[in-house]
C-alpha positions in Angstrom: -43.1 -284.6 -30.7 -42.6 -282.5 -33.8 -43.9 -278.9 -33.5 -46.0 -277.4 -36.2 -44.3 -274.4 -37.8 -47.3 -272.2 -37.3 -50.6 -272.6 -35.4 -53.5 -270.5 -36.7 -55.5 -269.2 -33.8 -59.2 -269.4 -34.9 -61.0 -268.7 -31.6 -61.2 -265.5 -29.7 -60.9 -267.2 -26.4 -57.6 -268.8 -27.6 -56.3 -265.3 -28.5 -57.3 -263.9 -25.1 -55.7 -266.9 -23.4 -52.4 -266.5 -25.2 -52.3 -262.7 -24.7 -51.9 -263.0 -20.9 -48.4 -261.7 -20.0 -47.5 -264.8 -17.9 -48.9 -267.3 -20.4 -46.9 -265.6 -23.1 -43.7 -266.1 -21.1 -44.7 -269.7 -20.4 -45.4 -270.4 -24.0 -42.0 -269.1 -25.1 -40.3 -271.6 -22.7 -42.5 -274.4 -24.0 -41.7 -273.5 -27.6 -38.0 -274.2 -26.8 -38.5 -277.5 -25.0 -40.7 -279.6 -22.7 -41.0 -278.5 -19.0 -42.9 -279.6 -16.0 -44.9 -277.2 -14.0 -42.4 -277.4 -11.2 -39.5 -276.6 -13.6 -41.4 -273.6 -15.0 -42.2 -272.3 -11.5 -38.5 -272.3 -10.7 -37.6 -270.6 -13.9 -40.3 -267.9 -13.5 -39.8 -267.6 -9.7 -43.5 -268.2 -9.1 -45.7 -270.5 -7.0 -46.3 -273.9 -8.6 -50.1 -273.6 -8.1 -50.1 -270.3 -10.1 -48.1 -271.8 -12.9 -50.2 -275.0 -13.1 -53.3 -272.8 -13.3 -51.9 -271.1 -16.4 -50.7 -274.4 -17.9 -54.2 -275.8 -17.5 -55.6 -272.8 -19.4 -53.2 -273.2 -22.2 -53.8 -276.9 -22.5 -57.6 -276.4 -22.3 -57.4 -274.2 -25.4 -55.2 -276.6 -27.3 -52.1 -274.4 -27.3 -49.9 -276.8 -25.4 -50.0 -280.5 -24.7 -48.5 -283.2 -22.4 -45.7 -284.9 -24.4 -44.5 -287.3 -21.7 -44.9 -288.3 -18.1 -42.3 -289.5 -15.5 -42.9 -291.0 -12.1 -40.8 -289.2 -9.4 -41.1 -290.1 -5.7 -44.5 -291.6 -6.4 -45.8 -288.5 -8.2 -46.5 -288.3 -11.9 -44.6 -285.5 -13.5 -46.2 -284.1 -16.7 -44.0 -282.5 -19.3 -45.7 -279.8 -21.4 -44.7 -278.5 -24.8 -46.2 -275.9 -27.2 -48.0 -277.4 -30.2 -46.2 -275.0 -32.6 -43.2 -272.7 -33.0 -45.4 -269.7 -33.9 -49.0 -268.6 -33.2 -50.8 -266.4 -35.6 -54.4 -265.0 -35.3 -56.6 -266.3 -38.2 -58.2 -263.9 -40.6 -61.5 -264.2 -38.8 -60.0 -262.7 -35.7 -58.4 -259.6 -37.4 -61.5 -257.5 -36.8 -60.8 -257.8 -33.1 -58.2 -255.1 -33.4 -57.6 -254.5 -29.6 -57.2 -258.2 -28.9 -54.8 -258.8 -31.8 -52.8 -255.7 -30.8 -52.6 -256.8 -27.2 -51.4 -260.3 -28.3 -48.5 -259.0 -30.4 -47.5 -256.4 -27.9 -47.3 -259.0 -25.1 -45.5 -261.4 -27.5 -42.9 -258.7 -28.3 -42.3 -257.9 -24.6 -42.0 -261.6 -23.8 -39.4 -262.1 -26.6 -37.4 -259.2 -25.3 -37.6 -260.4 -21.8 -36.6 -263.9 -22.8 -33.6 -262.5 -24.8 -32.5 -260.6 -21.7 -32.5 -263.9 -19.7 -30.6 -265.7 -22.4 -28.0 -262.9 -22.4 -27.6 -263.0 -18.6 -27.0 -266.7 -18.7 -24.8 -266.8 -21.8 -21.1 -267.9 -21.3 -18.4 -265.3 -20.9 -16.9 -266.0 -24.3 -20.2 -265.0 -25.9 -19.3 -261.4 -25.3 -15.6 -261.6 -26.0 -14.5 -260.2 -29.4 -11.6 -261.6 -31.5 -10.5 -258.2 -33.0 -11.6 -254.6 -33.5 -13.0 -255.6 -36.9 -16.7 -256.0 -36.4 -17.0 -258.1 -39.6 -15.2 -260.9 -37.6 -17.5 -260.7 -34.6 -19.8 -263.7 -33.8 -22.1 -261.3 -32.0 -24.5 -258.5 -32.9 -26.4 -255.9 -31.0 -28.0 -253.1 -33.0 -30.8 -250.6 -33.1 -31.9 -248.7 -36.2 -34.8 -246.5 -37.2 -36.0 -246.1 -40.8 -38.7 -244.0 -42.4 -40.6 -245.7 -45.3 -44.0 -246.9 -46.3 -45.5 -250.0 -44.6 -45.4 -251.8 -47.9 -41.7 -251.2 -48.4 -40.9 -252.2 -44.8 -43.0 -255.4 -45.1 -41.1 -256.2 -48.3 -37.7 -255.8 -46.5 -38.9 -258.0 -43.7 -39.8 -260.8 -46.2 -36.2 -260.7 -47.4 -35.0 -260.7 -43.8 -37.1 -263.8 -43.0 -35.7 -265.5 -46.0 -32.2 -265.0 -44.6 -33.3 -266.4 -41.2 -34.6 -269.5 -43.0 -31.3 -269.8 -44.8 -29.4 -269.5 -41.6 -31.5 -272.2 -40.0 -30.9 -274.5 -43.0 -27.1 -274.1 -42.8 -26.6 -275.5 -39.3 -23.5 -277.6 -38.7 -23.3 -280.8 -36.6 -20.1 -279.8 -34.9 -20.6 -276.1 -34.6 -21.3 -273.8 -31.6 -24.8 -272.7 -30.5 -25.8 -269.1 -31.2 -29.0 -267.3 -30.3 -30.5 -264.6 -32.4 -33.7 -262.7 -31.7 -35.4 -259.8 -33.6 -38.2 -257.5 -33.0 -39.4 -254.6 -35.2 -42.5 -252.4 -35.1 -43.9 -249.0 -36.0 -43.2 -246.1 -33.6 -44.9 -242.8 -33.1 -41.9 -240.7 -33.8 -38.1 -240.7 -34.2 -36.3 -241.8 -31.0 -32.7 -241.0 -32.1 -31.5 -237.5 -32.9 -30.1 -237.3 -36.4 -26.3 -237.5 -36.8 -25.0 -234.3 -38.2 -22.4 -234.6 -40.9 -18.9 -233.6 -39.8 -17.8 -230.1 -40.7 -14.5 -229.3 -42.4 -12.6 -228.7 -39.0 -13.7 -232.1 -37.7 -12.7 -234.0 -40.8 
């Protein structure tokens, strides 16, 4: 099954369904690959009945689908997959400010949680550096705060997305696998104290 790049959410009930914290986590796994309810229950550390309930809700709202079945010990195992790599509320749903905000907040938290799990399960060599020169490192971890207009920030993000698409297009058949995740959002105030320039004695 080939996933759509983006699925436009047109119905409010779909948006509410996908905004549930557990369903947001389930959907992230199903964007990556197909899983059975039993496999997801093990990954999430939850009862199969609870996971299957949420799978049924996602399937009922056409956000996931069964991509194949397997017979195991006389029981039919269903493998589910997300219908797209990304889910975006349609223009008709934008007036539902609270629901849209809740969806993107839960989506952000799910992405961060998923990244944490990927880091925990990464191989030891993933966090070994070849030299003190950071330009040679195949690893990045960074936080930054900037102050600018929303329009300027959105323009920078367009350039950043273009780099991500370029990165995706340059994959090599015999290369290593790397994981990169990014979140960025507006905050209420500065979180980092400013760095004071060094005085003459410290130079």
